[in-house]
C-alpha positions in Angstrom: 0.0 0.0 0.0 1.3 3.5 -0.9 2.1 5.9 1.9 0.1 9.1 1.3 0.9 10.7 4.7 3.7 12.9 3.5 1.6 14.0 0.5 -1.4 15.0 2.6 0.9 16.7 5.2 2.3 18.9 2.4 -1.1 19.8 1.0 -2.3 20.6 4.5 0.7 22.9 5.1 0.1 24.8 1.9 -3.6 25.3 2.7 -2.7 26.6 6.2 -0.2 29.1 4.7 -2.7 30.4 2.2 -5.3 30.9 4.9 -2.9 32.8 7.2 -1.7 35.2 4.5 -3.9 38.0 3.2 -2.8 38.6 -0.4 -4.6 40.9 -2.8 -4.3 39.8 -6.5 -4.7 43.4 -7.7 -1.7 44.5 -5.6 0.4 41.6 -7.0 -0.6 42.4 -10.6 0.6 46.0 -10.2 3.8 45.0 -8.5 4.6 42.4 -11.1 4.0 44.9 -13.9 6.4 47.4 -12.2 9.0 44.6 -11.7 8.7 43.4 -15.3 9.2 46.9 -16.7 12.3 47.6 -14.5 13.7 44.2 -15.5 13.3 45.0 -19.2 15.0 48.4 -19.1 18.3 48.6 -20.9 19.2 51.8 -19.0 17.6 54.2 -16.7 18.2 57.2 -14.4 16.3 58.8 -11.6 16.6 61.1 -8.6 15.6 59.9 -5.1 14.9 62.1 -2.1 14.7 60.2 1.1 14.5 60.7 4.8 15.2 58.3 7.7 14.8 58.3 11.4 17.8 57.6 13.7 18.4 57.5 17.4 21.0 60.1 18.4 22.7 59.6 21.7 22.4 63.4 22.5 19.1 64.4 20.9 17.0 61.2 20.8 15.1 60.5 17.6 16.1 62.7 14.7 15.3 62.6 11.0 18.1 62.7 8.4 17.7 63.5 4.7 19.5 62.2 1.6 19.4 63.1 -2.1 20.7 60.6 -4.7 21.1 60.6 -8.4 21.3 57.1 -9.9 22.2 55.9 -13.4 22.1 52.3 -14.6 23.2 51.0 -18.0 23.1 47.4 -19.2 23.7 44.5 -16.7 26.9 45.9 -15.3 27.2 49.7 -15.2 26.1 52.0 -12.4 26.7 55.5 -11.2 25.3 56.9 -7.9 25.9 60.3 -6.2 24.5 60.7 -2.7 24.4 63.8 -0.6 23.2 64.1 3.0 24.0 65.1 6.5 27.2 63.1 6.4 28.5 64.8 3.3 28.5 64.0 -0.4 29.8 60.8 -1.9 29.8 58.9 -5.2 30.0 55.3 -6.5 31.1 54.3 -10.0 30.7 50.6 -11.1 32.2 49.6 -14.5 31.5 45.9 -14.4 34.8 45.0 -12.7 35.4 47.4 -9.8 33.4 49.8 -7.6 35.1 53.2 -7.0 34.1 55.2 -3.9 34.8 58.9 -3.7 34.0 61.3 -0.8 33.6 64.8 -2.2 33.5 66.0 1.4 36.8 64.4 2.5 38.5 64.2 -0.9 39.4 60.6 -0.6 38.6 57.5 -2.6 38.8 53.7 -2.5 38.5 50.9 -5.1 36.7 47.6 -4.5 36.9 44.5 -6.7 33.3 43.6 -7.7 31.3 40.9 -9.4 30.4 41.2 -13.1 26.7 42.3 -12.7 25.1 45.3 -11.0 22.8 43.4 -8.6 25.7 41.3 -7.3 27.8 44.4 -7.0 25.1 46.1 -4.9 25.0 43.0 -2.7 28.8 43.2 -2.2 28.4 46.8 -1.1 25.7 45.9 1.4 26.7 42.6 2.8 30.5 42.9 2.7 31.0 46.6 3.4 27.7 47.7 5.1 27.0 50.3 2.5 23.3 50.8 1.7 22.3 51.5 -1.9 19.3 53.7 -2.4 16.1 51.8 -3.3 18.0 48.7 -4.3 15.1 46.3 -3.6 13.1 47.6 -6.6 15.8 46.3 -9.0 15.9 42.7 -7.8 14.3 40.3 -10.3 12.6 38.5 -7.4 11.1 41.7 -5.9 7.4 40.5 -5.9 8.3 36.9 -4.9 10.4 38.2 -2.0 7.4 40.3 -0.8 5.1 37.3 -1.0 7.7 35.3 1.0 8.4 37.9 3.7 5.0 39.5 4.3 1.7 38.1 5.8 -0.4 40.8 4.1 -0.1 42.6 0.8 -3.1 44.8 0.0 -4.2 47.3 -2.7 -5.5 50.4 -0.9 -6.6 52.5 -3.9 -5.3 55.5 -5.8 -3.6 58.5 -4.4 -1.9 61.6 -5.8 1.8 62.0 -5.0 3.2 65.4 -6.2 0.2 65.7 -8.6 0.9 62.3 -10.1 -1.8 59.5 -10.0 -0.4 56.5 -8.1 -1.5 53.0 -7.0 -1.2 52.6 -3.3 -0.1 49.2 -1.9 0.6 48.2 1.7 2.5 45.1 2.9 2.8 44.1 6.6 4.4 41.5 8.8 5.1 41.4 12.5 8.3 43.4 12.1 7.5 46.1 9.6 4.9 47.9 7.5 5.9 48.8 3.9 3.9 51.1 1.6 4.4 51.7 -2.1 3.0 54.3 -4.4 3.4 53.1 -8.1 2.8 55.6 -10.9 -0.5 55.0 -12.8 0.9 55.3 -16.3 2.2 53.0 -19.0 5.5 52.4 -17.2 4.2 52.0 -13.6 7.5 52.8 -12.1 7.8 53.5 -8.3 7.0 57.0 -7.1 7.3 56.7 -3.3 7.9 54.1 -0.6 7.6 54.2 3.2 9.0 51.6 5.6 7.9 51.6 9.3 10.0 49.4 11.6 7.4 48.1 14.1 10.1 46.2 16.1 12.4 49.3 16.4 10.3 52.1 17.9 8.4 52.6 14.6 11.4 54.2 13.0 10.6 55.3 9.4 12.4 55.4 6.1 10.8 57.2 3.2 11.9 57.8 -0.4 10.4 59.7 -3.3 11.5 59.2 -7.0 11.6 62.0 -9.5 12.8 62.5 -13.1 12.7 58.9 -14.2 14.3 58.4 -17.6 13.7 55.1 -19.3 16.3 53.8 -21.8 18.3 57.0 -22.2 21.5 56.8 -24.2 24.4 56.9 -21.7 28.1 57.2 -22.6 30.2 54.3 -21.2 32.9 56.7 -20.1 30.8 58.1 -17.2 31.1 54.8 -15.3 34.9 55.1 -15.2 36.3 56.9 -12.1 39.3 59.2 -12.3 40.4 60.6 -8.9 41.3 64.2 -8.6 45.0 64.8 -8.3 44.7 66.0 -4.8 42.6 63.1 -3.6 43.9 60.6 -1.1 43.5 56.8 -1.7 42.1 54.9 1.3 41.5 51.2 1.9 37.8 50.3 2.4 37.7 47.5 4.9 35.1 44.7 4.7 32.9 44.0 7.7 33.9 41.2 10.0 31.9 38.1 9.3 
């Protein structure tokens, strides 16, 4: 006689998971469209204005602001300039190396990197503790990761963000609430996101996109970094694992 106990246990587990999650198909359709468009872009550029809460030992909870300009080209070219309370810095990725330059301190460092942009971003994050602005939107598995990590993904309706019609989507689990505003146009690119860390005093991180350019023609030379003659080279140390 065949043993069906493992089969029925698996089916029961899947059913329980489906019942405990609250997933709106409309929200997933919008997110998938956005994810597909981003994945098919050959190049793009955008500006990102963001704010984030941080606990300061002297002043308590304070909000910091950042402005970033980001350019992608092909599978392995990236340029990012970021300016905030800690100064101005830039990153150049040419498919082989990531160059970091601090405009504020006039120093730079070079990091060997993988041969594609997503892996290079992971290297910055996991090995060096450097956060890349709005990186999650560019991962091919963006929607799948949301489905895996969140118990609820809901379509709230349409809102205007800076006079732009947007779809409003909310995802939630026991640790955080994430909200997305996706432009209601042919491209359906992200307009704004908000992250609330429920397990960390409800600290918030918010970003707003502007000046999206889809498939612009970008010179390859802009991804090559040439340090100023007066700049000092420094060694960027990886995090201890």
